[in-house]
C-alpha positions as CSV (number, residue, x, y, z in Angstrom):
1,M,67.2,119.5,125.5
2,A,66.1,122.3,123.1
3,G,67.5,125.2,125.2
4,R,70.6,127.2,124.4
5,G,72.1,127.0,127.8
6,S,72.7,130.8,128.1
7,R,74.0,130.5,131.7
8,L,76.8,128.2,130.7
9,R,78.2,130.7,128.1
10,P,80.7,131.0,126.5
11,H,80.9,127.2,126.4
12,S,77.4,126.7,125.2
13,L,78.0,129.2,122.3
14,T,79.6,126.5,120.2
15,V,78.4,123.2,121.9
16,P,74.9,122.5,122.9
17,K,74.9,122.4,126.8
18,P,73.6,118.8,127.1
19,L,76.7,117.6,125.0
20,I,79.4,119.4,126.9
21,P,81.6,116.7,128.5
22,V,81.7,116.3,132.2
23,A,84.1,113.7,133.6
24,G,84.8,112.5,130.1
25,Q,81.2,112.1,128.8
26,P,78.5,114.6,127.5
27,I,76.0,115.4,130.2
28,V,73.1,113.9,128.5
29,H,75.0,110.7,127.8
30,R,75.7,110.2,131.5
31,L,72.0,111.2,132.4
32,V,70.5,108.7,130.0
33,K,72.8,105.8,131.2
34,D,72.2,106.6,134.8
35,I,68.3,106.6,134.4
36,A,68.5,103.3,132.6
37,K,70.7,101.9,135.4
38,V,68.1,103.0,138.1
39,L,65.2,101.5,136.0
40,K,66.7,98.0,136.0
41,Q,64.7,97.1,133.0
42,P,65.3,97.2,129.2
43,V,64.9,100.6,127.4
44,D,63.3,100.3,123.9
45,E,63.3,103.9,122.8
46,V,65.1,107.1,123.7
47,A,63.3,110.2,122.3
48,F,65.2,113.4,122.2
49,V,63.6,116.8,121.9
50,L,66.0,119.1,120.2
51,G,66.0,122.8,119.1
52,D,66.9,124.4,115.8
53,P,68.6,122.1,113.4
54,A,71.2,124.9,112.7
55,W,72.3,124.4,116.2
56,F,71.5,120.8,116.9
57,G,72.8,119.5,113.6
58,D,73.6,116.1,112.1
59,D,76.7,115.5,114.4
60,V,74.4,115.9,117.4
61,V,71.9,113.6,116.0
62,K,74.5,111.0,115.3
63,S,75.8,111.3,118.8
64,L,72.4,110.7,120.3
65,E,71.6,107.8,117.9
66,A,74.8,106.1,119.2
67,L,73.8,106.7,122.7
68,A,70.4,105.0,122.3
69,E,72.0,102.1,120.4
70,S,74.5,101.6,123.3
71,L,71.5,100.8,125.4
72,G,69.9,98.5,122.8
73,A,67.3,101.1,122.0
74,K,66.2,103.1,118.9
75,A,66.6,106.9,118.9
76,S,63.7,109.2,117.9
77,I,64.5,112.8,117.2
78,Y,62.0,115.6,117.5
79,R,62.3,119.4,117.3
80,Q,60.9,122.1,119.4
81,D,60.9,125.1,117.1
82,K,59.7,127.7,119.8
83,P,60.6,127.9,123.5
84,L,57.1,127.3,124.7
85,G,57.8,125.4,127.9
86,T,58.2,121.9,129.3
87,G,54.7,120.8,128.5
88,H,55.0,121.8,124.9
89,A,58.5,120.2,124.5
90,I,57.1,116.8,125.8
91,M,54.1,117.0,123.3
92,C,56.7,117.6,120.4
93,A,57.5,113.9,121.0
94,K,53.8,113.0,120.8
95,P,54.3,109.9,118.6
96,S,56.5,108.3,121.3
97,L,54.3,109.0,124.2
98,S,52.7,105.6,125.0
99,G,53.4,102.9,127.6
100,P,55.8,103.3,130.5
101,A,58.2,106.2,130.1
102,V,60.7,108.4,131.9
103,I,60.8,112.1,131.1
104,A,64.0,114.1,132.0
105,Y,65.5,117.4,131.5
106,A,69.0,117.1,130.1
107,D,71.0,119.6,132.2
108,T,71.3,117.6,135.4
109,L,73.1,114.5,136.6
110,I,72.0,112.1,139.3
111,R,73.1,109.2,141.6
112,A,70.3,107.0,142.7
113,E,69.4,103.5,143.8
114,F,65.7,102.7,144.4
115,D,62.9,100.6,143.1
116,L,59.9,102.1,141.4
117,D,56.8,101.8,143.5
118,P,54.6,99.2,141.7
119,I,51.4,100.9,142.9
120,A,52.2,104.3,141.5
121,D,50.7,105.7,138.3
122,S,53.8,108.0,138.4
123,V,57.1,108.6,140.3
124,I,58.5,112.1,140.6
125,W,62.1,112.0,141.4
126,T,63.2,114.3,144.2
127,K,66.1,115.4,146.4
128,Q,66.0,116.4,150.0
129,V,67.2,120.0,150.2
130,N,68.0,122.3,153.1
131,N,66.4,125.4,151.5
132,P,63.1,124.2,150.0
133,E,61.9,127.8,149.6
134,A,64.3,128.1,146.6
135,Y,62.8,125.1,144.7
136,G,59.6,123.5,143.4
137,V,58.7,120.9,146.0
138,V,56.1,118.1,146.5
139,K,53.3,118.2,149.2
140,L,52.7,114.7,150.7
141,N,49.7,113.2,152.4
142,G,49.8,110.6,155.3
143,N,50.3,107.8,152.7
144,N,53.3,109.6,151.2
145,D,51.5,110.2,148.1
146,I,52.2,113.5,146.3
147,V,49.0,115.5,146.3
148,E,50.4,118.9,145.2
149,L,53.3,120.6,143.5
150,V,54.3,123.9,145.1
151,E,56.7,126.3,143.5
152,K,59.2,128.0,146.0
153,P,56.9,127.8,148.9
154,Q,57.4,130.7,151.6
155,T,56.0,128.5,154.3
156,F,57.2,124.9,154.8
157,V,55.6,122.3,152.7
158,S,58.3,119.7,152.4
159,D,62.0,119.4,151.9
160,Q,61.6,117.3,148.8
161,A,62.6,119.2,145.7
162,V,61.6,118.3,142.2
163,I,64.6,117.6,140.1
164,G,63.1,117.3,136.7
165,I,62.9,113.5,136.1
166,Y,59.5,111.8,136.0
167,Y,58.3,108.1,135.6
168,F,54.8,107.4,134.1
169,K,53.4,103.9,134.2
170,D,51.4,104.9,131.1
171,V,52.6,108.2,129.7
172,T,49.5,108.3,127.3
173,V,47.6,109.6,130.4
174,L,50.0,112.6,130.7
175,K,49.8,113.1,126.9
176,D,46.1,113.3,127.0
177,K,46.1,115.9,129.9
178,L,48.8,118.0,128.1
179,Q,46.7,117.9,124.9
180,E,43.9,119.5,127.0
181,V,46.3,122.1,128.4
182,L,47.4,123.0,124.8
183,D,43.8,123.0,123.5
184,E,42.6,125.2,126.3
185,N,45.7,127.5,125.9
186,V,46.6,127.2,129.7
187,M,49.9,128.9,130.1
188,N,52.0,129.9,133.0
189,G,54.7,132.5,132.4
190,G,53.9,132.4,128.7
191,E,54.7,128.7,128.5
192,Y,52.8,125.3,128.7
193,Q,54.1,123.5,131.8
194,I,54.3,119.8,132.5
195,N,52.9,120.6,136.0
196,D,49.5,121.5,134.5
197,G,49.1,118.1,133.0
198,I,50.3,116.5,136.3
199,K,47.8,118.3,138.3
200,R,45.1,117.2,136.0
201,M,46.2,113.6,136.6
202,M,46.1,114.1,140.3
203,A,42.6,115.7,140.1
204,E,41.5,112.3,138.5
205,G,43.0,110.3,141.5
206,K,46.2,109.0,139.9
207,V,48.8,107.9,142.5
208,F,52.1,109.9,142.6
209,K,55.0,108.7,144.7
210,T,58.4,110.2,145.2
211,G,61.7,108.5,144.2
212,T,64.5,110.2,146.2
213,V,67.9,110.5,144.6
214,D,71.1,110.4,146.6
215,E,72.8,113.1,144.5
216,W,71.4,115.8,142.2
217,M,74.1,117.7,140.3
218,D,73.4,120.7,138.2
219,C,75.3,121.8,135.1
220,G,73.7,125.1,134.8
221,N,76.6,127.5,134.9
222,K,80.4,127.4,135.0
223,A,80.9,127.2,138.8
224,I,78.4,124.4,139.4
225,T,79.5,122.5,136.3
226,V,83.1,122.4,137.6
227,E,81.8,121.2,141.0
228,T,79.7,118.6,139.3
229,N,82.7,117.4,137.4
230,G,84.6,116.8,140.8
231,K,81.7,115.0,142.4
232,M,81.3,112.8,139.4
233,L,85.0,111.9,139.3
234,D,84.8,110.9,142.9
235,F,81.8,108.6,142.1
236,L,83.5,107.1,139.1
237,K,86.6,106.3,141.0
238,A,84.6,104.6,143.8
239,D,82.6,102.6,141.2
240,G,85.7,101.5,139.4
241,D,83.6,100.9,136.2
242,E,85.4,103.3,133.9
243,Q,89.0,103.8,132.9
244,L,89.7,107.3,133.8
245,V,93.1,107.8,132.5
246,A,93.8,106.7,128.9
247,S,96.7,104.5,128.2
248,S,97.9,106.8,125.4
249,V,98.6,109.8,127.9
250,T,102.2,111.0,127.8
251,L,103.7,112.0,131.2
252,D,106.9,113.8,131.1
253,N,108.0,114.8,134.6
254,S,104.5,115.1,135.5
255,K,102.0,113.7,138.1
256,I,98.3,112.9,138.2
257,I,96.6,113.2,141.6
258,E,93.4,111.1,141.5
259,P,90.5,111.3,140.8
260,C,91.1,112.7,137.2
261,F,89.8,112.0,133.8
262,V,92.5,112.2,131.2
263,G,91.6,111.5,127.5
264,E,93.3,109.9,124.6
265,N,96.7,111.4,123.4
266,V,97.0,113.9,126.1
267,T,100.5,115.2,126.8
268,L,101.6,116.5,130.4
269,R,105.0,118.1,130.6
270,N,106.4,119.5,134.0
271,T,102.8,119.5,135.1
272,T,100.8,118.4,138.0
273,I,97.1,117.8,137.6
274,G,94.4,116.9,140.1
275,P,92.4,116.2,142.1
276,H,89.2,116.6,140.3
277,V,90.5,117.5,136.8
278,S,89.0,116.4,133.5
279,I,91.0,116.8,130.3
280,G,89.8,116.1,126.7
281,N,91.5,114.2,124.0
282,G,94.6,115.7,122.3
283,T,95.3,118.5,124.9
284,I,98.8,119.5,125.8
285,I,99.6,121.0,129.2
286,E,103.1,122.3,130.0
287,D,104.8,123.9,133.1
288,S,101.4,124.1,135.0
289,T,99.4,123.1,138.0
290,V,95.8,122.4,137.5
291,K,93.2,121.5,140.2
292,N,89.5,121.1,140.2
293,S,89.1,122.1,136.6
294,L,87.4,121.1,133.4
295,I,89.4,121.3,130.2
296,Q,88.1,120.1,126.7
297,T,89.9,118.8,123.6
298,N,92.8,119.8,121.5
299,T,93.7,122.6,123.8
300,S,97.3,124.0,124.7
301,I,98.0,125.3,128.1
302,K,101.3,126.7,129.3
303,N,102.6,128.4,132.5
304,A,99.2,128.1,134.2
305,N,98.2,127.8,137.8
306,L,94.6,126.8,137.5
307,E,91.8,126.0,140.0
308,N,88.1,126.0,139.5
309,A,88.6,126.7,135.7
310,M,86.6,125.7,132.7
311,I,88.3,125.9,129.4
312,G,86.8,124.9,126.0
313,N,88.0,123.1,122.8
314,N,90.9,124.2,120.7
315,V,92.0,127.0,123.0
316,K,95.6,128.4,123.3
317,Y,96.3,129.8,126.8
318,D,99.6,131.0,128.3
319,G,99.2,132.8,131.6
320,N,98.8,132.6,135.4
321,F,95.2,133.6,136.0
322,T,93.4,131.1,138.2
323,S,89.6,130.8,138.2
324,I,88.8,131.3,134.5
325,S,86.0,130.4,132.0
326,I,87.3,130.4,128.4
327,G,85.2,129.2,125.5
328,D,86.2,127.4,122.3
329,Y,88.9,128.7,119.9
330,S,90.0,131.4,122.3
331,V,93.7,132.5,122.2
332,L,95.4,134.1,125.3
333,E,99.1,134.4,124.9
């Protein structure tokens, strides 16, 4: 999670992208919890690979330590000082690379229910897609083993897209292969890639299987993050496991159309929100209608008719534009 999230600017200018809340929780918090749920076994350690301490500072570290502790695990914090690719990022966590492990990229959310194949040396999580030519996909043999990784195939290989989550029965094997990649300076696009380590494992006969997720939700840019927020709210309402509307919400001649997430000490006056709206703690919305939008904490909104909007923290907004993207500490009056 060392990247700056440039496609999600302006929101990622002040908050690291994996910590931007979606449906009331930071992206990386939801991802880690969902992976732990799929694994159906205790998690001993969560290793986080962060970027520059000036950007991923003490507050970020404390948040991640609390996340690991909530799973009964210890947190290990590593730094990737230079953006040298996925393989390099993984090797920044070299002291933690032993035993069974999951490796995941922190800008995606999933919904999945499957059992890890006990005969597999590794499981690559995939999602069936309608346009495989736009993704990296897996090639399967007659036993449904993964035998090749193909990036954006122009002729049909499979419709199973790689989503960036991997399970290794013993991640030491991947570590050894990635060390070879680093030692031999094998780079693609100027970066060291996880795929080069995986391909070396395949060449030695390691068995790779697919674990197909039901939903794969990206948080790469504003539009897709707002869409993901709506999907996640639908799932959370169906699950019934989380309280989505805080008891401290003040409703003054206002209405909430479910599903919505509304944080602590939110005030709604002469306002209708929903469906598919998330509102962070301490926000006040007056004389407005808000649909399918993501609004963060301590923000003031008046006289607005919002749909497909994403608004950051500590914003003051008074107006009737509709599909907007406003970063933290902005004032529009």
